[in-house]
PQR file of N, CA, C, O and H, with PARSE charges and radii, in Angstrom:
ATOM      1  N   MET A   1       8.648   0.899 -17.221 -0.4000 1.5000
ATOM      2  CA  MET A   1      10.034   0.628 -16.897 -0.0000 2.0000
ATOM      3  C   MET A   1      10.120   0.293 -15.415  0.5500 1.7000
ATOM      4  O   MET A   1       9.669   1.080 -14.582 -0.5500 1.4000
ATOM      5  N   ASN A   2      10.670  -0.819 -15.079 -0.4000 1.5000
ATOM      6  CA  ASN A   2      10.812  -1.233 -13.684 -0.0000 2.0000
ATOM      7  C   ASN A   2      12.025  -0.599 -13.040  0.5500 1.7000
ATOM      8  O   ASN A   2      13.043  -0.362 -13.691 -0.5500 1.4000
ATOM      9  H   ASN A   2      11.036  -1.458 -15.755  0.4000 1.0000
ATOM     10  N   GLY A   3      11.902  -0.330 -11.755 -0.4000 1.5000
ATOM     11  CA  GLY A   3      13.039   0.170 -11.010 -0.0000 2.0000
ATOM     12  C   GLY A   3      13.085   1.672 -10.837  0.5500 1.7000
ATOM     13  O   GLY A   3      13.950   2.174 -10.119 -0.5500 1.4000
ATOM     14  H   GLY A   3      11.075  -0.522 -11.227  0.4000 1.0000
ATOM     15  N   ASP A   4      12.192   2.404 -11.466 -0.4000 1.5000
ATOM     16  CA  ASP A   4      12.191   3.862 -11.337 -0.0000 2.0000
ATOM     17  C   ASP A   4      11.485   4.341 -10.089  0.5500 1.7000
ATOM     18  O   ASP A   4      11.775   5.429  -9.593 -0.5500 1.4000
ATOM     19  H   ASP A   4      11.490   1.996 -12.050  0.4000 1.0000
ATOM     20  N   THR A   5      10.567   3.552  -9.575 -0.4000 1.5000
ATOM     21  CA  THR A   5       9.775   3.947  -8.422 -0.0000 2.0000
ATOM     22  C   THR A   5       9.885   2.885  -7.341  0.5500 1.7000
ATOM     23  O   THR A   5       9.698   1.696  -7.596 -0.5500 1.4000
ATOM     24  H   THR A   5      10.331   2.668  -9.978  0.4000 1.0000
ATOM     25  N   ALA A   6      10.188   3.330  -6.143 -0.4000 1.5000
ATOM     26  CA  ALA A   6      10.239   2.389  -5.023 -0.0000 2.0000
ATOM     27  C   ALA A   6       8.826   1.944  -4.680  0.5500 1.7000
ATOM     28  O   ALA A   6       7.879   2.723  -4.788 -0.5500 1.4000
ATOM     29  H   ALA A   6      10.339   4.296  -5.936  0.4000 1.0000
ATOM     30  N   VAL A   7       8.689   0.706  -4.270 -0.4000 1.5000
ATOM     31  CA  VAL A   7       7.390   0.143  -3.936 -0.0000 2.0000
ATOM     32  C   VAL A   7       7.489  -0.511  -2.563  0.5500 1.7000
ATOM     33  O   VAL A   7       8.454  -1.219  -2.276 -0.5500 1.4000
ATOM     34  H   VAL A   7       9.459   0.073  -4.182  0.4000 1.0000
ATOM     35  N   ILE A   8       6.498  -0.274  -1.724 -0.4000 1.5000
ATOM     36  CA  ILE A   8       6.435  -0.945  -0.429 -0.0000 2.0000
ATOM     37  C   ILE A   8       5.387  -2.045  -0.542  0.5500 1.7000
ATOM     38  O   ILE A   8       4.211  -1.777  -0.786 -0.5500 1.4000
ATOM     39  H   ILE A   8       5.714   0.301  -1.958  0.4000 1.0000
ATOM     40  N   LEU A   9       5.825  -3.269  -0.364 -0.4000 1.5000
ATOM     41  CA  LEU A   9       4.918  -4.407  -0.440 -0.0000 2.0000
ATOM     42  C   LEU A   9       4.492  -4.798   0.959  0.5500 1.7000
ATOM     43  O   LEU A   9       5.326  -4.946   1.852 -0.5500 1.4000
ATOM     44  H   LEU A   9       6.781  -3.486  -0.167  0.4000 1.0000
ATOM     45  N   GLY A  10       3.207  -4.963   1.149 -0.4000 1.5000
ATOM     46  CA  GLY A  10       2.682  -5.381   2.439 -0.0000 2.0000
ATOM     47  C   GLY A  10       2.757  -6.887   2.597  0.5500 1.7000
ATOM     48  O   GLY A  10       3.200  -7.587   1.687 -0.5500 1.4000
ATOM     49  H   GLY A  10       2.530  -4.842   0.423  0.4000 1.0000
ATOM     50  N   PRO A  11       2.327  -7.393   3.752 -0.5600 1.5000
ATOM     51  CA  PRO A  11       2.408  -8.830   4.014  0.2800 2.0000
ATOM     52  C   PRO A  11       1.549  -9.664   3.058  0.5500 1.7000
ATOM     53  O   PRO A  11       1.823 -10.847   2.858 -0.5500 1.4000
ATOM     54  N   ASP A  12       0.527  -9.066   2.476 -0.4000 1.5000
ATOM     55  CA  ASP A  12      -0.324  -9.783   1.531 -0.0000 2.0000
ATOM     56  C   ASP A  12       0.072  -9.512   0.084  0.5500 1.7000
ATOM     57  O   ASP A  12      -0.584  -9.987  -0.843 -0.5500 1.4000
ATOM     58  H   ASP A  12       0.304  -8.104   2.638  0.4000 1.0000
ATOM     59  N   GLY A  13       1.140  -8.754  -0.104 -0.4000 1.5000
ATOM     60  CA  GLY A  13       1.589  -8.413  -1.451 -0.0000 2.0000
ATOM     61  C   GLY A  13       2.347  -9.558  -2.093  0.5500 1.7000
ATOM     62  O   GLY A  13       2.608 -10.581  -1.460 -0.5500 1.4000
ATOM     63  H   GLY A  13       1.672  -8.368   0.649  0.4000 1.0000
ATOM     64  N   PRO A  14       2.700  -9.376  -3.361 -0.5600 1.5000
ATOM     65  CA  PRO A  14       3.451 -10.413  -4.065  0.2800 2.0000
ATOM     66  C   PRO A  14       4.893 -10.482  -3.560  0.5500 1.7000
ATOM     67  O   PRO A  14       5.328  -9.635  -2.780 -0.5500 1.4000
ATOM     68  N   THR A  15       5.618 -11.486  -4.007 -0.4000 1.5000
ATOM     69  CA  THR A  15       7.037 -11.568  -3.666 -0.0000 2.0000
ATOM     70  C   THR A  15       7.765 -10.442  -4.389  0.5500 1.7000
ATOM     71  O   THR A  15       7.184  -9.762  -5.235 -0.5500 1.4000
ATOM     72  H   THR A  15       5.264 -12.175  -4.641  0.4000 1.0000
ATOM     73  N   SER A  16       9.023 -10.249  -4.059 -0.4000 1.5000
ATOM     74  CA  SER A  16       9.782  -9.168  -4.691 -0.0000 2.0000
ATOM     75  C   SER A  16      10.094  -9.486  -6.149  0.5500 1.7000
ATOM     76  O   SER A  16      10.604  -8.620  -6.860 -0.5500 1.4000
ATOM     77  H   SER A  16       9.495 -10.801  -3.371  0.4000 1.0000
ATOM     78  N   GLY A  17       9.810 -10.675  -6.608 -0.4000 1.5000
ATOM     79  CA  GLY A  17       9.933 -11.012  -8.018 -0.0000 2.0000
ATOM     80  C   GLY A  17      11.338 -10.879  -8.578  0.5500 1.7000
ATOM     81  O   GLY A  17      11.507 -10.604  -9.766 -0.5500 1.4000
ATOM     82  H   GLY A  17       9.396 -11.378  -6.031  0.4000 1.0000
ATOM     83  N   GLY A  18      12.334 -11.068  -7.751 -0.4000 1.5000
ATOM     84  CA  GLY A  18      13.699 -10.982  -8.227 -0.0000 2.0000
ATOM     85  C   GLY A  18      14.299  -9.596  -8.123  0.5500 1.7000
ATOM     86  O   GLY A  18      15.486  -9.421  -8.399 -0.5500 1.4000
ATOM     87  H   GLY A  18      12.197 -11.291  -6.786  0.4000 1.0000
ATOM     88  N   PHE A  19      13.515  -8.612  -7.735 -0.4000 1.5000
ATOM     89  CA  PHE A  19      14.047  -7.264  -7.562 -0.0000 2.0000
ATOM     90  C   PHE A  19      14.788  -7.171  -6.233  0.5500 1.7000
ATOM     91  O   PHE A  19      14.511  -7.928  -5.303 -0.5500 1.4000
ATOM     92  H   PHE A  19      12.551  -8.755  -7.511  0.4000 1.0000
ATOM     93  N   VAL A  20      15.707  -6.260  -6.156 -0.4000 1.5000
ATOM     94  CA  VAL A  20      16.487  -6.062  -4.940 -0.0000 2.0000
ATOM     95  C   VAL A  20      15.607  -5.458  -3.854  0.5500 1.7000
ATOM     96  O   VAL A  20      14.888  -4.491  -4.105 -0.5500 1.4000
ATOM     97  H   VAL A  20      15.932  -5.644  -6.911  0.4000 1.0000
ATOM     98  N   VAL A  21      15.659  -6.018  -2.653 -0.4000 1.5000
ATOM     99  CA  VAL A  21      14.955  -5.466  -1.501 -0.0000 2.0000
ATOM    100  C   VAL A  21      15.978  -4.661  -0.715  0.5500 1.7000
ATOM    101  O   VAL A  21      16.908  -5.223  -0.135 -0.5500 1.4000
ATOM    102  H   VAL A  21      16.244  -6.803  -2.449  0.4000 1.0000
ATOM    103  N   VAL A  22      15.804  -3.341  -0.696 -0.4000 1.5000
ATOM    104  CA  VAL A  22      16.800  -2.481  -0.067 -0.0000 2.0000
ATOM    105  C   VAL A  22      16.477  -2.138   1.379  0.5500 1.7000
ATOM    106  O   VAL A  22      17.357  -1.710   2.126 -0.5500 1.4000
ATOM    107  H   VAL A  22      15.049  -2.884  -1.167  0.4000 1.0000
ATOM    108  N   ALA A  23      15.228  -2.322   1.781 -0.4000 1.5000
ATOM    109  CA  ALA A  23      14.832  -1.987   3.150 -0.0000 2.0000
ATOM    110  C   ALA A  23      13.531  -2.701   3.484  0.5500 1.7000
ATOM    111  O   ALA A  23      12.794  -3.134   2.598 -0.5500 1.4000
ATOM    112  H   ALA A  23      14.513  -2.670   1.174  0.4000 1.0000
ATOM    113  N   THR A  24      13.269  -2.813   4.768 -0.4000 1.5000
ATOM    114  CA  THR A  24      11.987  -3.326   5.235 -0.0000 2.0000
ATOM    115  C   THR A  24      11.463  -2.376   6.307  0.5500 1.7000
ATOM    116  O   THR A  24      12.226  -1.625   6.915 -0.5500 1.4000
ATOM    117  H   THR A  24      13.869  -2.462   5.487  0.4000 1.0000
ATOM    118  N   VAL A  25      10.185  -2.419   6.524 -0.4000 1.5000
ATOM    119  CA  VAL A  25       9.559  -1.593   7.558 -0.0000 2.0000
ATOM    120  C   VAL A  25       9.334  -2.478   8.771  0.5500 1.7000
ATOM    121  O   VAL A  25       8.689  -3.522   8.667 -0.5500 1.4000
ATOM    122  H   VAL A  25       9.565  -3.029   6.030  0.4000 1.0000
ATOM    123  N   VAL A  26       9.860  -2.072   9.920 -0.4000 1.5000
ATOM    124  CA  VAL A  26       9.671  -2.876  11.130 -0.0000 2.0000
ATOM    125  C   VAL A  26       8.204  -2.845  11.541  0.5500 1.7000
ATOM    126  O   VAL A  26       7.499  -1.870  11.282 -0.5500 1.4000
ATOM    127  H   VAL A  26      10.384  -1.225  10.004  0.4000 1.0000
ATOM    128  N   HIS A  27       7.757  -3.904  12.173 -0.4000 1.5000
ATOM    129  CA  HIS A  27       6.351  -4.052  12.552 -0.0000 2.0000
ATOM    130  C   HIS A  27       5.820  -2.858  13.336  0.5500 1.7000
ATOM    131  O   HIS A  27       4.695  -2.417  13.102 -0.5500 1.4000
ATOM    132  H   HIS A  27       8.330  -4.696  12.383  0.4000 1.0000
ATOM    133  N   GLY A  28       6.602  -2.340  14.244 -0.4000 1.5000
ATOM    134  CA  GLY A  28       6.153  -1.229  15.086 -0.0000 2.0000
ATOM    135  C   GLY A  28       5.996   0.092  14.359  0.5500 1.7000
ATOM    136  O   GLY A  28       5.512   1.062  14.942 -0.5500 1.4000
ATOM    137  H   GLY A  28       7.516  -2.698  14.434  0.4000 1.0000
ATOM    138  N   ALA A  29       6.398   0.148  13.087 -0.4000 1.5000
ATOM    139  CA  ALA A  29       6.281   1.389  12.318 -0.0000 2.0000
ATOM    140  C   ALA A  29       5.361   1.247  11.104  0.5500 1.7000
ATOM    141  O   ALA A  29       5.167   2.212  10.364 -0.5500 1.4000
ATOM    142  H   ALA A  29       6.791  -0.640  12.613  0.4000 1.0000
ATOM    143  N   ILE A  30       4.801   0.074  10.894 -0.4000 1.5000
ATOM    144  CA  ILE A  30       3.945  -0.145   9.719 -0.0000 2.0000
ATOM    145  C   ILE A  30       2.720   0.765   9.733  0.5500 1.7000
ATOM    146  O   ILE A  30       2.244   1.177   8.675 -0.5500 1.4000
ATOM    147  H   ILE A  30       4.959  -0.709  11.495  0.4000 1.0000
ATOM    148  N   TRP A  31       2.206   1.081  10.921 -0.4000 1.5000
ATOM    149  CA  TRP A  31       1.013   1.932  11.006 -0.0000 2.0000
ATOM    150  C   TRP A  31       1.246   3.281  10.320  0.5500 1.7000
ATOM    151  O   TRP A  31       0.307   3.897   9.817 -0.5500 1.4000
ATOM    152  H   TRP A  31       2.593   0.746  11.780  0.4000 1.0000
ATOM    153  N   LYS A  32       2.489   3.730  10.303 -0.4000 1.5000
ATOM    154  CA  LYS A  32       2.790   5.025   9.694 -0.0000 2.0000
ATOM    155  C   LYS A  32       2.541   5.034   8.194  0.5500 1.7000
ATOM    156  O   LYS A  32       2.271   6.088   7.618 -0.5500 1.4000
ATOM    157  H   LYS A  32       3.252   3.229  10.712  0.4000 1.0000
ATOM    158  N   LEU A  33       2.629   3.872   7.555 -0.4000 1.5000
ATOM    159  CA  LEU A  33       2.408   3.813   6.106 -0.0000 2.0000
ATOM    160  C   LEU A  33       0.998   4.253   5.739  0.5500 1.7000
ATOM    161  O   LEU A  33       0.780   4.816   4.667 -0.5500 1.4000
ATOM    162  H   LEU A  33       2.848   3.016   8.023  0.4000 1.0000
ATOM    163  N   GLY A  34       0.044   4.000   6.623 -0.4000 1.5000
ATOM    164  CA  GLY A  34      -1.334   4.405   6.373 -0.0000 2.0000
ATOM    165  C   GLY A  34      -1.546   5.899   6.482  0.5500 1.7000
ATOM    166  O   GLY A  34      -2.619   6.394   6.138 -0.5500 1.4000
ATOM    167  H   GLY A  34       0.221   3.542   7.494  0.4000 1.0000
ATOM    168  N   GLN A  35      -0.561   6.622   6.947 -0.4000 1.5000
ATOM    169  CA  GLN A  35      -0.679   8.066   7.103 -0.0000 2.0000
ATOM    170  C   GLN A  35      -0.073   8.834   5.931  0.5500 1.7000
ATOM    171  O   GLN A  35      -0.150  10.061   5.885 -0.5500 1.4000
ATOM    172  H   GLN A  35       0.311   6.220   7.227  0.4000 1.0000
ATOM    173  N   ILE A  36       0.522   8.123   4.998 -0.4000 1.5000
ATOM    174  CA  ILE A  36       1.221   8.758   3.873 -0.0000 2.0000
ATOM    175  C   ILE A  36       0.227   9.284   2.850  0.5500 1.7000
ATOM    176  O   ILE A  36      -0.731   8.603   2.485 -0.5500 1.4000
ATOM    177  H   ILE A  36       0.586   7.126   5.035  0.4000 1.0000
ATOM    178  N   ARG A  37       0.471  10.510   2.393 -0.4000 1.5000
ATOM    179  CA  ARG A  37      -0.339  11.094   1.319 -0.0000 2.0000
ATOM    180  C   ARG A  37       0.372  10.846  -0.006  0.5500 1.7000
ATOM    181  O   ARG A  37       1.486  11.328  -0.212 -0.5500 1.4000
ATOM    182  H   ARG A  37       1.250  11.063   2.689  0.4000 1.0000
ATOM    183  N   PRO A  38      -0.261  10.101  -0.902 -0.5600 1.5000
ATOM    184  CA  PRO A  38       0.378   9.782  -2.190  0.2800 2.0000
ATOM    185  C   PRO A  38       0.762  11.044  -2.965  0.5500 1.7000
ATOM    186  O   PRO A  38      -0.013  11.995  -3.067 -0.5500 1.4000
ATOM    187  N   GLY A  39       1.955  11.020  -3.494 -0.4000 1.5000
ATOM    188  CA  GLY A  39       2.405  12.120  -4.335 -0.0000 2.0000
ATOM    189  C   GLY A  39       2.925  13.339  -3.603  0.5500 1.7000
ATOM    190  O   GLY A  39       3.498  14.231  -4.229 -0.5500 1.4000
ATOM    191  H   GLY A  39       2.584  10.247  -3.411  0.4000 1.0000
ATOM    192  N   THR A  40       2.740  13.404  -2.287 -0.4000 1.5000
ATOM    193  CA  THR A  40       3.189  14.596  -1.565 -0.0000 2.0000
ATOM    194  C   THR A  40       4.165  14.284  -0.436  0.5500 1.7000
ATOM    195  O   THR A  40       5.045  15.094  -0.143 -0.5500 1.4000
ATOM    196  H   THR A  40       2.274  12.680  -1.778  0.4000 1.0000
ATOM    197  N   ASP A  41       4.024  13.135   0.195 -0.4000 1.5000
ATOM    198  CA  ASP A  41       4.885  12.798   1.327 -0.0000 2.0000
ATOM    199  C   ASP A  41       6.127  12.044   0.869  0.5500 1.7000
ATOM    200  O   ASP A  41       6.117  11.351  -0.148 -0.5500 1.4000
ATOM    201  H   ASP A  41       3.309  12.478  -0.043  0.4000 1.0000
ATOM    202  N   THR A  42       7.182  12.195   1.637 -0.4000 1.5000
ATOM    203  CA  THR A  42       8.442  11.515   1.375 -0.0000 2.0000
ATOM    204  C   THR A  42       8.714  10.532   2.500  0.5500 1.7000
ATOM    205  O   THR A  42       8.479  10.838   3.669 -0.5500 1.4000
ATOM    206  H   THR A  42       7.190  12.758   2.464  0.4000 1.0000
ATOM    207  N   ILE A  43       9.204   9.368   2.154 -0.4000 1.5000
ATOM    208  CA  ILE A  43       9.551   8.363   3.150 -0.0000 2.0000
ATOM    209  C   ILE A  43      11.063   8.265   3.210  0.5500 1.7000
ATOM    210  O   ILE A  43      11.735   8.188   2.182 -0.5500 1.4000
ATOM    211  H   ILE A  43       9.395   9.120   1.205  0.4000 1.0000
ATOM    212  N   ARG A  44      11.585   8.269   4.414 -0.4000 1.5000
ATOM    213  CA  ARG A  44      13.015   8.079   4.621 -0.0000 2.0000
ATOM    214  C   ARG A  44      13.209   6.891   5.546  0.5500 1.7000
ATOM    215  O   ARG A  44      12.655   6.845   6.645 -0.5500 1.4000
ATOM    216  H   ARG A  44      11.039   8.331   5.250  0.4000 1.0000
ATOM    217  N   PHE A  45      13.983   5.952   5.100 -0.4000 1.5000
ATOM    218  CA  PHE A  45      14.264   4.787   5.917 -0.0000 2.0000
ATOM    219  C   PHE A  45      15.446   5.078   6.832  0.5500 1.7000
ATOM    220  O   PHE A  45      16.381   5.787   6.458 -0.5500 1.4000
ATOM    221  H   PHE A  45      14.433   5.989   4.208  0.4000 1.0000
ATOM    222  N   LYS A  46      15.389   4.521   8.025 -0.4000 1.5000
ATOM    223  CA  LYS A  46      16.442   4.714   9.015 -0.0000 2.0000
ATOM    224  C   LYS A  46      16.814   3.336   9.560  0.5500 1.7000
ATOM    225  O   LYS A  46      15.948   2.528   9.896 -0.5500 1.4000
ATOM    226  H   LYS A  46      14.630   3.945   8.328  0.4000 1.0000
ATOM    227  N   ALA A  47      18.090   3.094   9.639 -0.4000 1.5000
ATOM    228  CA  ALA A  47      18.549   1.807  10.183 -0.0000 2.0000
ATOM    229  C   ALA A  47      18.230   1.759  11.677  0.5500 1.7000
ATOM    230  O   ALA A  47      18.472   2.717  12.411 -0.5500 1.4000
ATOM    231  H   ALA A  47      18.794   3.750   9.367  0.4000 1.0000
ATOM    232  N   VAL A  48      17.684   0.628  12.109 -0.4000 1.5000
ATOM    233  CA  VAL A  48      17.419   0.426  13.535 -0.0000 2.0000
ATOM    234  C   VAL A  48      17.977  -0.926  13.937  0.5500 1.7000
ATOM    235  O   VAL A  48      18.066  -1.848  13.127 -0.5500 1.4000
ATOM    236  H   VAL A  48      17.487  -0.151  11.513  0.4000 1.0000
ATOM    237  N   SER A  49      18.347  -1.023  15.196 -0.4000 1.5000
ATOM    238  CA  SER A  49      18.844  -2.293  15.718 -0.0000 2.0000
ATOM    239  C   SER A  49      17.653  -3.193  16.038  0.5500 1.7000
ATOM    240  O   SER A  49      16.506  -2.746  16.061 -0.5500 1.4000
ATOM    241  H   SER A  49      18.274  -0.274  15.854  0.4000 1.0000
ATOM    242  N   LEU A  50      17.943  -4.450  16.281 -0.4000 1.5000
ATOM    243  CA  LEU A  50      16.894  -5.380  16.687 -0.0000 2.0000
ATOM    244  C   LEU A  50      16.230  -4.895  17.968  0.5500 1.7000
ATOM    245  O   LEU A  50      15.011  -4.981  18.112 -0.5500 1.4000
ATOM    246  H   LEU A  50      18.874  -4.814  16.262  0.4000 1.0000
ATOM    247  N   GLU A  51      17.025  -4.389  18.888 -0.4000 1.5000
ATOM    248  CA  GLU A  51      16.478  -3.890  20.153 -0.0000 2.0000
ATOM    249  C   GLU A  51      15.535  -2.710  19.924  0.5500 1.7000
ATOM    250  O   GLU A  51      14.488  -2.624  20.564 -0.5500 1.4000
ATOM    251  H   GLU A  51      18.016  -4.318  18.771  0.4000 1.0000
ATOM    252  N   GLU A  52      15.898  -1.801  19.015 -0.4000 1.5000
ATOM    253  CA  GLU A  52      15.026  -0.659  18.708 -0.0000 2.0000
ATOM    254  C   GLU A  52      13.728  -1.128  18.057  0.5500 1.7000
ATOM    255  O   GLU A  52      12.658  -0.598  18.355 -0.5500 1.4000
ATOM    256  H   GLU A  52      16.749  -1.871  18.495  0.4000 1.0000
ATOM    257  N   ALA A  53      13.817  -2.117  17.171 -0.4000 1.5000
ATOM    258  CA  ALA A  53      12.622  -2.646  16.514 -0.0000 2.0000
ATOM    259  C   ALA A  53      11.688  -3.281  17.536  0.5500 1.7000
ATOM    260  O   ALA A  53      10.473  -3.094  17.476 -0.5500 1.4000
ATOM    261  H   ALA A  53      14.687  -2.547  16.928  0.4000 1.0000
ATOM    262  N   ILE A  54      12.254  -4.025  18.465 -0.4000 1.5000
ATOM    263  CA  ILE A  54      11.447  -4.652  19.514 -0.0000 2.0000
ATOM    264  C   ILE A  54      10.812  -3.585  20.400  0.5500 1.7000
ATOM    265  O   ILE A  54       9.645  -3.705  20.772 -0.5500 1.4000
ATOM    266  H   ILE A  54      13.241  -4.177  18.514  0.4000 1.0000
ATOM    267  N   ALA A  55      11.569  -2.546  20.739 -0.4000 1.5000
ATOM    268  CA  ALA A  55      11.029  -1.466  21.572 -0.0000 2.0000
ATOM    269  C   ALA A  55       9.887  -0.748  20.864  0.5500 1.7000
ATOM    270  O   ALA A  55       8.890  -0.409  21.502 -0.5500 1.4000
ATOM    271  H   ALA A  55      12.517  -2.449  20.436  0.4000 1.0000
ATOM    272  N   LEU A  56      10.011  -0.509  19.554 -0.4000 1.5000
ATOM    273  CA  LEU A  56       8.929   0.116  18.789 -0.0000 2.0000
ATOM    274  C   LEU A  56       7.678  -0.756  18.815  0.5500 1.7000
ATOM    275  O   LEU A  56       6.565  -0.256  18.983 -0.5500 1.4000
ATOM    276  H   LEU A  56      10.821  -0.785  19.036  0.4000 1.0000
ATOM    277  N   ASP A  57       7.868  -2.048  18.649 -0.4000 1.5000
ATOM    278  CA  ASP A  57       6.742  -2.985  18.660 -0.0000 2.0000
ATOM    279  C   ASP A  57       6.052  -3.001  20.020  0.5500 1.7000
ATOM    280  O   ASP A  57       4.824  -2.989  20.099 -0.5500 1.4000
ATOM    281  H   ASP A  57       8.772  -2.454  18.513  0.4000 1.0000
ATOM    282  N   ARG A  58       6.841  -3.026  21.079 -0.4000 1.5000
ATOM    283  CA  ARG A  58       6.262  -3.023  22.431 -0.0000 2.0000
ATOM    284  C   ARG A  58       5.538  -1.710  22.726  0.5500 1.7000
ATOM    285  O   ARG A  58       4.477  -1.709  23.349 -0.5500 1.4000
ATOM    286  H   ARG A  58       7.839  -3.035  21.014  0.4000 1.0000
ATOM    287  N   ALA A  59       6.109  -0.606  22.279 -0.4000 1.5000
ATOM    288  CA  ALA A  59       5.469   0.702  22.492 -0.0000 2.0000
ATOM    289  C   ALA A  59       4.135   0.764  21.744  0.5500 1.7000
ATOM    290  O   ALA A  59       3.152   1.295  22.260 -0.5500 1.4000
ATOM    291  H   ALA A  59       6.971  -0.607  21.773  0.4000 1.0000
ATOM    292  N   LEU A  60       4.110   0.221  20.534 -0.4000 1.5000
ATOM    293  CA  LEU A  60       2.864   0.203  19.770 -0.0000 2.0000
ATOM    294  C   LEU A  60       1.824  -0.666  20.468  0.5500 1.7000
ATOM    295  O   LEU A  60       0.667  -0.269  20.600 -0.5500 1.4000
ATOM    296  H   LEU A  60       4.909  -0.210  20.115  0.4000 1.0000
ATOM    297  N   ASP A  61       2.236  -1.853  20.917 -0.4000 1.5000
ATOM    298  CA  ASP A  61       1.318  -2.738  21.636 -0.0000 2.0000
ATOM    299  C   ASP A  61       0.765  -2.063  22.897  0.5500 1.7000
ATOM    300  O   ASP A  61      -0.422  -2.184  23.201 -0.5500 1.4000
ATOM    301  H   ASP A  61       3.177  -2.176  20.810  0.4000 1.0000
ATOM    302  N   ALA A  62       1.632  -1.354  23.625 -0.4000 1.5000
ATOM    303  CA  ALA A  62       1.202  -0.663  24.846 -0.0000 2.0000
ATOM    304  C   ALA A  62       0.211   0.438  24.523  0.5500 1.7000
ATOM    305  O   ALA A  62      -0.767   0.626  25.247 -0.5500 1.4000
ATOM    306  H   ALA A  62       2.596  -1.256  23.378  0.4000 1.0000
ATOM    307  N   ARG A  63       0.452   1.161  23.450 -0.4000 1.5000
ATOM    308  CA  ARG A  63      -0.456   2.255  23.055 -0.0000 2.0000
ATOM    309  C   ARG A  63      -1.819   1.697  22.641  0.5500 1.7000
ATOM    310  O   ARG A  63      -2.858   2.251  22.999 -0.5500 1.4000
ATOM    311  H   ARG A  63       1.247   1.007  22.863  0.4000 1.0000
ATOM    312  N   ILE A  64      -1.808   0.612  21.895 -0.4000 1.5000
ATOM    313  CA  ILE A  64      -3.068  -0.024  21.478 -0.0000 2.0000
ATOM    314  C   ILE A  64      -3.838  -0.503  22.692  0.5500 1.7000
ATOM    315  O   ILE A  64      -5.051  -0.309  22.768 -0.5500 1.4000
ATOM    316  H   ILE A  64      -0.964   0.162  21.604  0.4000 1.0000
ATOM    317  N   ALA A  65      -3.156  -1.128  23.645 -0.4000 1.5000
ATOM    318  CA  ALA A  65      -3.812  -1.605  24.871 -0.0000 2.0000
ATOM    319  C   ALA A  65      -4.390  -0.422  25.655  0.5500 1.7000
ATOM    320  O   ALA A  65      -5.474  -0.526  26.230 -0.5500 1.4000
ATOM    321  H   ALA A  65      -2.170  -1.286  23.583  0.4000 1.0000
ATOM    322  N   GLU A  66      -3.669   0.698  25.676 -0.4000 1.5000
ATOM    323  CA  GLU A  66      -4.139   1.895  26.382 -0.0000 2.0000
ATOM    324  C   GLU A  66      -5.401   2.450  25.735  0.5500 1.7000
ATOM    325  O   GLU A  66      -6.341   2.840  26.427 -0.5500 1.4000
ATOM    326  H   GLU A  66      -2.789   0.783  25.208  0.4000 1.0000
ATOM    327  N   VAL A  67      -5.419   2.486  24.418 -0.4000 1.5000
ATOM    328  CA  VAL A  67      -6.588   3.014  23.698 -0.0000 2.0000
ATOM    329  C   VAL A  67      -7.798   2.107  23.878  0.5500 1.7000
ATOM    330  O   VAL A  67      -8.925   2.578  24.028 -0.5500 1.4000
ATOM    331  H   VAL A  67      -4.655   2.169  23.855  0.4000 1.0000
ATOM    332  N   ARG A  68      -7.555   0.819  23.861 -0.4000 1.5000
ATOM    333  CA  ARG A  68      -8.653  -0.154  24.030 -0.0000 2.0000
ATOM    334  C   ARG A  68      -9.232  -0.143  25.438  0.5500 1.7000
ATOM    335  O   ARG A  68     -10.377  -0.536  25.661 -0.5500 1.4000
ATOM    336  H   ARG A  68      -6.640   0.436  23.739  0.4000 1.0000
ATOM    337  N   GLY A  69      -8.410   0.319  26.385 -0.4000 1.5000
ATOM    338  CA  GLY A  69      -8.872   0.407  27.771 -0.0000 2.0000
ATOM    339  C   GLY A  69      -8.677  -0.865  28.477  0.5500 1.7000
ATOM    340  O   GLY A  69      -9.010  -0.973  29.657 -0.5500 1.4000
ATOM    341  H   GLY A  69      -7.480   0.638  26.203  0.4000 1.0000
TER
END
């Protein structure tokens, strides 16, 4: 039965196939998806402004540059 379970599609995933897209994950927060434990963790979406999304992306880029040295 379709529609009972929310699905997060990545950039290489299929199109939404006509299903309603209720939220998207901003680029600066995509890394968090890799930290989710299936069946135990809960995801909550939060509305962010364009400015907040850009700030998250810049913060992620800065952190990556810091780690790389």
